[in-house]
C-alpha positions as CSV (number, residue, x, y, z in Angstrom):
1,X,-3.8,57.3,49.1
2,X,-1.4,58.3,46.4
3,X,-2.2,58.2,42.7
4,X,-5.1,59.7,40.8
5,X,-7.0,62.5,42.5
6,X,-10.3,61.6,44.0
7,X,-13.5,63.0,42.4
8,X,-14.9,66.4,43.3
9,X,-18.3,65.9,45.0
10,X,-21.1,68.5,45.1
11,X,-23.4,67.7,48.1
12,X,-26.9,68.8,49.0
13,X,-30.1,67.6,50.7
14,X,-33.6,68.7,51.6
15,X,-34.9,70.1,48.3
16,X,-38.4,68.9,49.1
17,X,-39.4,69.0,45.4
18,X,-43.2,69.3,44.8
19,X,-43.4,70.3,41.1
20,X,-41.3,71.5,38.2
21,X,-42.2,75.2,38.1
22,X,-41.2,76.7,41.5
23,X,-38.0,78.0,43.2
24,X,-37.2,74.5,44.6
25,X,-37.0,73.1,41.1
26,X,-34.9,76.1,39.9
27,X,-32.5,75.5,42.8
28,X,-32.0,71.9,41.6
29,X,-31.2,73.2,38.1
30,X,-28.7,75.6,39.6
31,X,-27.1,72.9,41.6
32,X,-26.5,70.8,38.5
33,X,-25.0,73.8,36.7
34,X,-22.7,74.6,39.7
35,X,-21.5,70.9,39.8
36,X,-20.6,71.1,36.1
37,X,-18.9,74.5,36.5
38,X,-16.8,73.2,39.5
39,X,-15.8,70.0,37.6
40,X,-17.7,67.7,40.0
41,X,-17.9,64.0,39.1
42,X,-20.4,63.1,41.8
43,X,-23.6,64.8,43.0
44,X,-24.9,63.5,46.3
45,X,-28.3,64.2,47.7
46,X,-28.7,63.0,51.3
47,X,-32.5,62.7,51.6
48,X,-35.7,64.5,51.1
49,X,-35.2,65.2,47.4
50,X,-39.0,65.0,47.3
51,X,-41.4,66.6,49.8
52,X,-43.6,63.5,49.6
53,X,-43.4,60.1,47.9
54,X,-46.2,61.0,45.5
55,X,-44.1,63.9,44.1
56,X,-41.5,61.4,42.9
57,X,-44.0,59.8,40.5
58,X,-45.0,63.1,39.1
59,X,-41.4,64.4,38.6
60,X,-39.6,61.3,37.4
61,X,-39.7,62.0,33.7
62,X,-38.3,65.5,34.0
63,X,-35.7,64.4,36.6
64,X,-34.4,61.7,34.2
65,X,-33.6,64.5,31.7
66,X,-31.9,66.7,34.3
67,X,-29.8,64.0,35.7
68,X,-28.7,62.6,32.3
69,X,-25.6,63.7,30.4
70,X,-24.3,66.0,33.2
71,X,-20.9,64.3,33.5
72,X,-21.8,63.5,37.1
73,X,-23.0,60.3,38.8
74,X,-26.0,61.2,41.0
75,X,-26.2,59.4,44.3
76,X,-29.6,59.6,46.1
77,X,-30.4,58.7,49.7
78,X,-33.9,58.1,50.9
79,X,-34.9,60.6,53.7
80,X,-37.8,60.7,56.1
81,X,-40.0,62.6,53.7
82,X,-39.3,60.4,50.6
83,X,-38.3,57.0,52.1
84,X,-41.0,55.3,50.0
85,X,-40.2,57.1,46.7
86,X,-37.5,54.6,45.7
87,X,-39.3,51.3,46.5
88,X,-39.4,48.7,43.7
89,X,-36.5,49.6,41.6
90,X,-37.4,53.2,40.9
91,X,-35.6,54.5,37.7
92,X,-34.4,58.1,37.6
93,X,-31.8,57.8,34.9
94,X,-28.7,55.8,33.8
95,X,-26.5,58.1,35.8
96,X,-28.5,57.8,39.0
97,X,-27.8,55.4,41.8
98,X,-30.2,55.0,44.8
99,X,-28.3,54.1,47.9
100,X,-31.1,52.3,49.7
101,X,-29.0,49.4,51.0
102,X,-26.4,50.2,53.7
103,X,-24.2,47.3,52.8
104,X,-24.2,48.0,49.0
105,X,-22.0,51.1,48.5
106,X,-21.1,53.0,45.3
107,X,-17.5,52.7,44.3
108,X,-15.0,54.4,42.1
109,X,-11.2,53.8,41.9
110,X,-10.6,56.3,44.7
111,X,-13.8,56.5,46.8
112,X,-16.4,54.3,48.3
113,X,-19.7,56.0,49.2
114,X,-22.0,54.3,51.6
115,X,-25.6,55.3,52.1
116,X,-27.5,54.9,55.4
117,X,-31.2,55.4,54.3
118,X,-33.7,56.8,56.7
119,X,-35.3,54.3,59.1
120,X,-37.0,54.6,62.5
121,X,-34.1,53.6,64.7
122,X,-32.9,54.2,68.2
123,X,-29.4,55.6,68.9
124,X,-28.3,52.1,70.0
125,X,-29.6,50.5,66.8
126,X,-27.9,53.2,64.7
127,X,-24.5,52.6,66.4
128,X,-24.9,48.8,66.0
129,X,-25.5,49.2,62.3
130,X,-22.6,51.6,61.8
131,X,-20.3,49.0,63.6
132,X,-21.4,46.4,61.0
133,X,-19.6,48.2,58.2
134,X,-16.4,48.8,60.3
135,X,-14.6,45.8,58.9
136,X,-16.0,46.3,55.4
137,X,-14.5,49.7,54.8
138,X,-11.9,49.9,52.0
139,X,-8.5,50.6,53.5
140,X,-7.1,52.1,50.3
141,X,-10.0,54.3,49.4
142,X,-11.8,57.3,50.9
143,X,-14.9,56.0,52.6
144,X,-17.7,58.5,52.7
145,X,-21.1,58.1,54.4
146,X,-24.4,59.7,53.2
147,X,-26.7,60.1,56.2
148,X,-30.1,61.7,56.8
149,X,-30.7,62.4,60.5
150,X,-30.1,64.5,63.5
151,X,-26.6,65.1,64.9
152,X,-27.0,65.4,68.7
153,X,-23.7,67.3,69.1
154,X,-24.9,70.2,67.0
155,X,-26.8,72.2,69.7
156,X,-29.4,73.3,67.2
157,X,-32.9,74.4,68.3
158,X,-35.9,72.5,66.9
159,X,-36.6,75.3,64.4
160,X,-33.3,74.6,62.6
161,X,-34.8,71.3,61.3
162,X,-37.4,73.0,59.1
163,X,-41.0,72.0,59.8
164,X,-40.1,68.5,61.1
165,X,-41.7,69.1,64.5
166,X,-40.4,67.6,67.8
167,X,-39.8,64.0,66.7
168,X,-36.2,62.7,66.7
169,X,-35.0,61.5,63.3
170,X,-32.1,59.0,63.1
171,X,-30.2,60.6,66.1
172,X,-26.5,60.0,66.4
173,X,-23.3,61.4,68.0
174,X,-19.9,62.2,66.6
175,X,-18.4,59.8,69.1
176,X,-20.0,56.9,67.1
177,X,-17.4,57.5,64.3
178,X,-14.3,57.4,66.6
179,X,-13.2,54.0,65.3
180,X,-15.0,53.7,62.0
181,X,-12.6,55.3,59.5
182,X,-15.0,57.5,57.4
183,X,-13.2,60.4,55.9
184,X,-16.5,62.4,55.7
185,X,-20.2,62.2,56.6
186,X,-22.3,64.1,54.0
187,X,-25.6,64.6,55.8
188,X,-29.1,65.9,55.4
189,X,-32.1,66.9,57.5
190,X,-30.7,70.1,59.0
191,X,-32.2,73.0,57.1
192,X,-31.0,76.2,58.7
193,X,-27.5,76.7,57.4
194,X,-24.2,75.2,56.2
195,X,-22.2,73.6,59.1
196,X,-19.2,71.3,59.6
197,X,-17.9,69.3,62.6
198,X,-14.7,67.4,63.0
199,X,-15.0,63.6,63.3
200,X,-13.1,62.2,66.3
201,X,-10.9,60.0,64.1
202,X,-10.3,62.7,61.6
203,X,-12.5,63.9,58.7
204,X,-15.7,65.9,58.7
205,X,-19.4,65.8,59.3
206,X,-21.2,68.2,57.0
207,X,-24.7,69.6,56.8
208,X,-25.1,71.8,53.7
209,X,-28.4,73.2,54.8
210,X,-31.4,73.4,52.5
211,X,-30.3,74.8,49.1
212,X,-33.5,76.8,48.9
213,X,-35.6,78.2,51.8
214,X,-38.3,75.7,52.5
215,X,-39.8,77.7,55.4
216,X,-39.2,81.3,56.7
217,X,-37.0,79.8,59.3
218,X,-34.2,79.3,56.8
219,X,-32.8,82.8,56.4
220,X,-29.7,83.9,54.5
221,X,-28.1,82.8,51.3
222,X,-28.3,79.1,50.7
223,X,-25.4,76.9,49.9
224,X,-24.2,73.5,48.7
225,X,-21.1,71.7,49.8
226,X,-18.1,71.2,47.6
227,X,-15.8,68.4,48.8
228,X,-12.8,66.6,47.3
229,X,-11.6,63.8,49.6
230,X,-8.4,64.7,51.2
231,X,-9.4,68.4,51.4
232,X,-11.7,70.4,53.6
233,X,-15.3,70.7,52.5
234,X,-16.5,74.2,51.9
235,X,-19.8,76.0,51.1
236,X,-20.7,77.3,47.6
237,X,-23.3,79.9,47.9
238,X,-26.2,79.9,45.5
239,X,-28.5,82.6,44.0
240,X,-31.5,80.5,44.9
241,X,-34.6,81.8,46.7
242,X,-34.1,82.5,50.4
243,X,-35.6,84.5,53.2
244,X,-33.6,87.4,54.6
245,X,-34.4,89.0,57.9
246,X,-33.4,92.7,57.7
247,X,-33.2,94.4,61.1
248,X,-33.2,98.2,61.4
249,X,-32.6,99.4,64.9
250,X,-33.5,103.0,65.4
251,X,-31.4,105.3,67.5
252,X,-33.3,108.1,69.3
253,X,-30.2,110.3,69.2
254,X,-29.9,110.1,65.4
255,X,-31.2,112.9,63.1
256,X,-31.9,110.6,60.2
257,X,-35.4,109.9,59.0
258,X,-36.3,106.3,60.1
259,X,-37.9,105.7,56.7
260,X,-34.6,106.6,55.0
261,X,-32.7,104.3,57.3
262,X,-35.0,101.4,56.2
263,X,-34.6,102.3,52.5
264,X,-30.8,102.3,52.8
265,X,-30.8,98.9,54.6
266,X,-33.0,97.3,52.0
267,X,-31.0,98.6,49.1
268,X,-28.3,95.9,49.2
269,X,-30.6,92.9,49.8
270,X,-30.1,90.1,47.3
271,X,-32.7,90.1,44.5
272,X,-33.7,86.5,45.3
273,X,-34.5,87.2,48.9
274,X,-37.9,87.2,50.4
275,X,-37.5,90.0,53.0
276,X,-38.7,89.9,56.6
277,X,-38.3,93.5,57.8
278,X,-37.9,94.2,61.5
279,X,-37.8,97.8,62.7
280,X,-36.9,98.0,66.3
281,X,-35.2,100.4,68.7
282,X,-36.3,103.9,69.7
283,X,-37.0,107.2,68.1
284,X,-37.4,110.8,69.3
285,X,-40.3,112.2,67.4
286,X,-39.2,115.8,68.3
287,X,-36.2,115.2,66.1
288,X,-37.8,113.2,63.2
289,X,-40.9,115.4,63.0
290,X,-42.9,112.2,62.6
291,X,-44.8,110.2,65.3
292,X,-45.0,106.4,65.5
293,X,-48.2,106.3,63.4
294,X,-46.8,108.4,60.5
295,X,-43.5,106.4,60.4
296,X,-45.4,103.1,60.5
297,X,-47.7,104.2,57.6
298,X,-44.8,105.4,55.5
299,X,-42.8,102.2,56.0
300,X,-45.8,100.0,55.0
301,X,-46.7,102.2,52.1
302,X,-43.1,102.4,50.7
303,X,-41.9,98.9,51.4
304,X,-45.0,96.7,51.8
305,X,-44.7,95.3,48.2
306,X,-41.0,94.6,48.6
307,X,-41.3,92.8,51.9
308,X,-43.1,89.5,52.7
309,X,-43.5,90.6,56.3
310,X,-43.0,93.8,58.3
311,X,-42.6,93.7,62.0
312,X,-42.7,97.2,63.7
313,X,-41.3,97.0,67.2
314,X,-39.9,100.5,67.6
315,X,-41.1,103.0,70.2
316,X,-41.2,106.8,70.5
317,X,-39.4,107.8,73.7
318,X,-39.6,111.5,73.3
319,X,-41.3,112.1,76.7
320,X,-38.8,109.8,78.5
321,X,-35.9,111.7,77.0
322,X,-37.4,114.9,78.3
323,X,-37.7,113.5,81.8
324,X,-35.4,115.3,84.3
325,X,-34.4,112.1,86.1
326,X,-33.4,110.4,82.8
327,X,-31.6,113.5,81.7
328,X,-29.5,113.5,84.9
329,X,-28.7,109.8,84.3
330,X,-27.5,110.6,80.7
331,X,-25.4,113.6,81.9
332,X,-23.7,111.2,84.4
333,X,-23.2,108.6,81.7
334,X,-21.6,111.2,79.4
335,X,-19.0,112.0,82.0
336,X,-17.8,108.4,82.0
337,X,-14.8,107.5,79.8
338,X,-16.5,104.6,78.1
339,X,-16.3,103.8,74.4
340,X,-19.3,105.1,72.4
341,X,-20.7,101.6,71.9
342,X,-20.6,100.8,75.6
343,X,-22.4,104.1,76.4
344,X,-25.1,103.3,73.7
345,X,-25.6,99.8,75.2
346,X,-26.0,101.3,78.7
347,X,-28.4,103.9,77.4
348,X,-30.5,101.4,75.6
349,X,-30.7,99.1,78.6
350,X,-31.8,102.1,80.7
351,X,-34.5,102.9,78.2
352,X,-35.8,99.4,78.2
353,X,-35.7,99.3,82.0
354,X,-37.5,102.7,82.4
355,X,-40.3,101.4,80.1
356,X,-40.6,98.2,82.1
357,X,-39.3,96.0,79.2
358,X,-36.6,93.4,78.6
359,X,-34.1,93.8,75.8
């Protein structure tokens, strides 16, 4: 496909917009700015731009302003949360195209972007509809598919799909694309994180993850996908709101004050993060000079405002460390020529076992 370079595409999904004053709305504004900064000509949103159909009616006037004059064509795909938001010729701006008809793609000189809107379909029905377009793909263009559904090859747990529950949504497999000729599938519905898979016939399947944390299950910095056909897609990390699980594992052999350890761990957390603090492991109160109650109270007093949630799972093992049998075990372990990390792992497993717990 020689000639003019294909357009740069910025891809996202699963914003679940509800109003124009929260972190989800601010994430959309950030995405548009990133697209302009990266020189993108196309912005694709593969489903669930809105949390519910009714939110679309409320937000349309503001969205028309945001999507206008950006230098990008905005391609929207209906998802399972907003499949009814685009019925009846819904207008979101001159630069916006709703891909609600699988056989009516958007085209430029270099690419053809097909949209498979959300429907309640079985795997067999999905495969049959994909095969319908096989002979319609443009041989001299990059063919790209927007899709909102569940990739069965992904090995995700149910929690990775946000709060969608146990229902299957548009399930498909990578093998469905073996003979189709799509250069990329830009998908939505998977919230947890950015992920890519190779298509059997070449090309990529991409989940960008939600660009803003929708539930506390979506932890870590959020991203959008930057993709230029012919190149590999890659994540562009945003400064949008997200949840961050911060784990502090206490070591009973350490002399450090556990509260100081927590403070140091929290120091470098991104300012946009909602922190879920987990303090686990073991402590020796004879070394820290503080018992479990005092440490727990100091952690809550010092960091309660900064953290959305604090989970205190640590245990004082002072009396176990003073037990003669355990001391003989440790003396024997010290004589072994194991690396420090291996000895620590064995010691911790022994502590859990002595206390009748599983690590």
